[in-house]
DRENPA-759171 format. One record per residue (C-alpha): x, y, z. Coordinates in nm, 2 decimals. Layout:
BEGIN
<romar x="X" y="Y" z="Z"/>
...
END
This chain:
BEGIN
<romar x="15.72" y="20.02" z="8.69"/>
<romar x="16.10" y="20.01" z="8.62"/>
<romar x="16.26" y="19.71" z="8.46"/>
<romar x="16.59" y="19.78" z="8.65"/>
<romar x="16.72" y="20.06" z="8.86"/>
<romar x="17.10" y="20.10" z="8.86"/>
<romar x="17.39" y="20.31" z="8.72"/>
<romar x="17.56" y="20.16" z="8.41"/>
<romar x="17.91" y="20.27" z="8.32"/>
<romar x="17.99" y="20.32" z="7.95"/>
<romar x="18.33" y="20.36" z="7.78"/>
<romar x="18.35" y="20.52" z="7.44"/>
<romar x="18.69" y="20.47" z="7.28"/>
<romar x="18.87" y="20.61" z="6.98"/>
<romar x="19.23" y="20.58" z="6.87"/>
<romar x="19.35" y="20.85" z="7.11"/>
<romar x="19.08" y="20.90" z="7.36"/>
<romar x="18.85" y="20.73" z="7.62"/>
<romar x="18.54" y="20.88" z="7.76"/>
<romar x="18.35" y="20.73" z="8.06"/>
<romar x="17.99" y="20.81" z="8.13"/>
<romar x="17.74" y="20.68" z="8.38"/>
<romar x="17.38" y="20.62" z="8.27"/>
<romar x="17.09" y="20.60" z="8.51"/>
<romar x="16.89" y="20.30" z="8.41"/>
<romar x="16.56" y="20.35" z="8.58"/>
<romar x="16.22" y="20.36" z="8.43"/>
<romar x="16.18" y="20.24" z="8.07"/>
<romar x="16.26" y="19.96" z="7.83"/>
<romar x="16.51" y="20.19" z="7.66"/>
<romar x="16.75" y="20.46" z="7.80"/>
<romar x="16.87" y="20.70" z="7.53"/>
<romar x="17.20" y="20.88" z="7.58"/>
<romar x="17.43" y="21.12" z="7.40"/>
<romar x="17.81" y="21.14" z="7.43"/>
<romar x="18.01" y="21.42" z="7.27"/>
<romar x="18.33" y="21.30" z="7.12"/>
<romar x="18.61" y="21.49" z="6.94"/>
<romar x="18.71" y="21.22" z="6.69"/>
<romar x="18.54" y="20.92" z="6.53"/>
<romar x="18.46" y="20.65" z="6.79"/>
<romar x="18.59" y="20.30" z="6.74"/>
<romar x="18.43" y="20.11" z="7.03"/>
<romar x="18.15" y="20.15" z="7.28"/>
<romar x="18.17" y="19.92" z="7.58"/>
<romar x="17.90" y="19.87" z="7.84"/>
<romar x="18.03" y="19.79" z="8.19"/>
<romar x="18.40" y="19.79" z="8.09"/>
<romar x="18.52" y="19.66" z="8.43"/>
<romar x="18.25" y="19.39" z="8.43"/>
<romar x="18.11" y="19.52" z="8.76"/>
<romar x="17.74" y="19.45" z="8.69"/>
<romar x="17.61" y="19.12" z="8.58"/>
<romar x="17.87" y="18.85" z="8.56"/>
<romar x="17.93" y="18.50" z="8.71"/>
<romar x="18.17" y="18.52" z="9.00"/>
<romar x="18.48" y="18.29" z="9.00"/>
<romar x="18.48" y="18.05" z="9.29"/>
<romar x="18.78" y="18.23" z="9.44"/>
<romar x="18.57" y="18.55" z="9.46"/>
<romar x="18.29" y="18.40" z="9.67"/>
<romar x="18.37" y="18.41" z="10.04"/>
<romar x="18.34" y="18.08" z="10.23"/>
<romar x="18.00" y="18.04" z="10.40"/>
<romar x="17.78" y="17.78" z="10.56"/>
<romar x="17.58" y="17.77" z="10.24"/>
<romar x="17.89" y="17.65" z="10.05"/>
<romar x="17.90" y="17.35" z="10.29"/>
<romar x="17.52" y="17.29" z="10.25"/>
<romar x="17.55" y="17.27" z="9.87"/>
<romar x="17.87" y="17.07" z="9.87"/>
<romar x="17.86" y="16.74" z="9.67"/>
<romar x="18.05" y="16.56" z="9.95"/>
<romar x="18.18" y="16.67" z="10.29"/>
<romar x="18.45" y="16.50" z="10.49"/>
<romar x="18.40" y="16.52" z="10.87"/>
<romar x="18.74" y="16.52" z="11.02"/>
<romar x="18.71" y="16.39" z="11.38"/>
<romar x="18.98" y="16.49" z="11.63"/>
<romar x="19.15" y="16.18" z="11.77"/>
<romar x="19.06" y="16.27" z="12.12"/>
<romar x="18.69" y="16.35" z="12.05"/>
<romar x="18.44" y="16.30" z="12.33"/>
<romar x="18.12" y="16.09" z="12.28"/>
<romar x="17.91" y="16.41" z="12.32"/>
<romar x="18.10" y="16.59" z="12.05"/>
<romar x="18.07" y="16.29" z="11.82"/>
<romar x="17.70" y="16.30" z="11.88"/>
<romar x="17.69" y="16.67" z="11.81"/>
<romar x="17.87" y="16.60" z="11.48"/>
<romar x="17.58" y="16.37" z="11.38"/>
<romar x="17.33" y="16.64" z="11.46"/>
<romar x="17.54" y="16.89" z="11.26"/>
<romar x="17.51" y="16.67" z="10.95"/>
<romar x="17.13" y="16.66" z="10.99"/>
<romar x="17.11" y="17.04" z="11.06"/>
<romar x="17.31" y="17.11" z="10.74"/>
<romar x="17.09" y="16.87" z="10.54"/>
<romar x="17.39" y="16.69" z="10.40"/>
<romar x="17.33" y="16.38" z="10.18"/>
<romar x="17.69" y="16.28" z="10.10"/>
<romar x="17.94" y="16.28" z="10.38"/>
<romar x="18.19" y="16.06" z="10.57"/>
<romar x="18.34" y="16.06" z="10.92"/>
<romar x="18.71" y="16.00" z="10.94"/>
<romar x="18.95" y="16.02" z="11.23"/>
<romar x="19.23" y="16.27" z="11.18"/>
<romar x="19.50" y="16.00" z="11.23"/>
<romar x="19.34" y="15.80" z="10.95"/>
<romar x="19.30" y="16.08" z="10.69"/>
<romar x="19.49" y="16.06" z="10.36"/>
<romar x="19.63" y="16.36" z="10.17"/>
<romar x="19.40" y="16.26" z="9.87"/>
<romar x="19.09" y="16.28" z="10.10"/>
<romar x="19.20" y="16.62" z="10.23"/>
<romar x="19.25" y="16.76" z="9.88"/>
<romar x="18.94" y="16.62" z="9.72"/>
<romar x="18.67" y="16.72" z="9.97"/>
<romar x="18.52" y="17.01" z="10.16"/>
<romar x="18.60" y="16.96" z="10.53"/>
<romar x="18.43" y="17.00" z="10.86"/>
<romar x="18.68" y="16.96" z="11.14"/>
<romar x="18.52" y="16.84" z="11.47"/>
<romar x="18.72" y="16.93" z="11.78"/>
<romar x="19.07" y="17.08" z="11.81"/>
<romar x="19.29" y="16.92" z="11.54"/>
<romar x="19.64" y="16.79" z="11.59"/>
<romar x="19.74" y="16.91" z="11.24"/>
<romar x="19.76" y="17.29" z="11.29"/>
<romar x="19.81" y="17.33" z="10.91"/>
<romar x="19.44" y="17.25" z="10.87"/>
<romar x="19.37" y="17.60" z="11.02"/>
<romar x="19.63" y="17.79" z="10.83"/>
<romar x="19.38" y="17.98" z="10.61"/>
<romar x="19.16" y="18.08" z="10.89"/>
<romar x="19.10" y="18.46" z="10.90"/>
<romar x="19.35" y="18.67" z="11.09"/>
<romar x="19.08" y="18.79" z="11.33"/>
<romar x="19.05" y="18.43" z="11.46"/>
<romar x="19.30" y="18.26" z="11.69"/>
<romar x="19.23" y="17.90" z="11.80"/>
<romar x="19.41" y="17.69" z="12.06"/>
<romar x="19.34" y="17.38" z="12.26"/>
<romar x="19.18" y="17.56" z="12.56"/>
<romar x="19.02" y="17.88" z="12.41"/>
<romar x="18.96" y="18.08" z="12.10"/>
<romar x="18.96" y="18.45" z="12.03"/>
<romar x="18.77" y="18.66" z="11.77"/>
<romar x="18.86" y="19.02" z="11.69"/>
<romar x="19.10" y="19.01" z="12.00"/>
<romar x="18.82" y="18.91" z="12.24"/>
<romar x="18.90" y="18.58" z="12.42"/>
<romar x="18.65" y="18.30" z="12.48"/>
<romar x="18.73" y="18.03" z="12.73"/>
<romar x="18.41" y="17.95" z="12.92"/>
<romar x="18.24" y="17.61" z="12.92"/>
<romar x="17.95" y="17.75" z="12.72"/>
<romar x="18.17" y="17.90" z="12.44"/>
<romar x="18.15" y="17.73" z="12.11"/>
<romar x="18.34" y="17.82" z="11.79"/>
<romar x="18.19" y="17.74" z="11.45"/>
<romar x="18.35" y="17.91" z="11.14"/>
<romar x="18.37" y="17.84" z="10.77"/>
<romar x="18.69" y="17.95" z="10.60"/>
<romar x="18.91" y="17.89" z="10.30"/>
<romar x="19.02" y="17.52" z="10.25"/>
<romar x="19.38" y="17.47" z="10.37"/>
<romar x="19.49" y="17.31" z="10.04"/>
<romar x="19.24" y="17.38" z="9.76"/>
<romar x="19.12" y="17.72" z="9.65"/>
<romar x="18.77" y="17.62" z="9.52"/>
<romar x="18.67" y="17.43" z="9.84"/>
<romar x="18.58" y="17.53" z="10.20"/>
<romar x="18.66" y="17.41" z="10.54"/>
<romar x="18.49" y="17.45" z="10.88"/>
<romar x="18.58" y="17.41" z="11.24"/>
<romar x="18.33" y="17.31" z="11.51"/>
<romar x="18.51" y="17.36" z="11.84"/>
<romar x="18.30" y="17.36" z="12.16"/>
<romar x="18.51" y="17.42" z="12.48"/>
<romar x="18.29" y="17.18" z="12.67"/>
<romar x="18.02" y="16.93" z="12.59"/>
<romar x="17.75" y="17.14" z="12.76"/>
<romar x="17.64" y="17.33" z="12.45"/>
<romar x="17.74" y="17.11" z="12.17"/>
<romar x="17.40" y="16.97" z="12.06"/>
<romar x="17.21" y="17.29" z="12.10"/>
<romar x="17.46" y="17.49" z="11.89"/>
<romar x="17.49" y="17.22" z="11.63"/>
<romar x="17.11" y="17.25" z="11.57"/>
<romar x="17.13" y="17.63" z="11.52"/>
<romar x="17.42" y="17.65" z="11.28"/>
<romar x="17.23" y="17.60" z="10.96"/>
<romar x="17.02" y="17.91" z="11.03"/>
<romar x="17.33" y="18.13" z="10.96"/>
<romar x="17.37" y="18.00" z="10.61"/>
<romar x="17.49" y="18.31" z="10.42"/>
<romar x="17.74" y="18.40" z="10.69"/>
<romar x="18.09" y="18.27" z="10.73"/>
END
């Protein structure tokens, strides 16, 4: 049974030369290899571009629902004109995500410190459009509809939920929950957690 099965890049370096070679790591505890070199080698580097096993920087990990679920604290930013049904759906969303530490704050009462120090879930269409400034280019949001990959959604059963880069801080995430009517809010809020690894 193999321990691992992958291709490992090697770089053998001398004063004037670099040779790259791929090893097929497949079946044994050890993988012998031979590299022909014209001059005395000075350095052998495994995985020179660090493509194999390394810890990713936060900036390299795409925003996802799982990032919200594992957040130490989430600030739920409520639109000032939120409906009772949407507020209730926000409570269901908290339960669906399994959040332990969170706070609901109305958009008009939010401080810059709160915005910068927390992961965010925006509930409803925000007055501050800058909150959506790092949303992917494929998404367009307005107060009556939204579009994804140039396809428009404006029906009463259409709901947008997306996780994207935080508008102010690189190592945090933000999300928008924007149902176009109150008809589907609770049902969708319960389902969101099942799409954990997707953005």
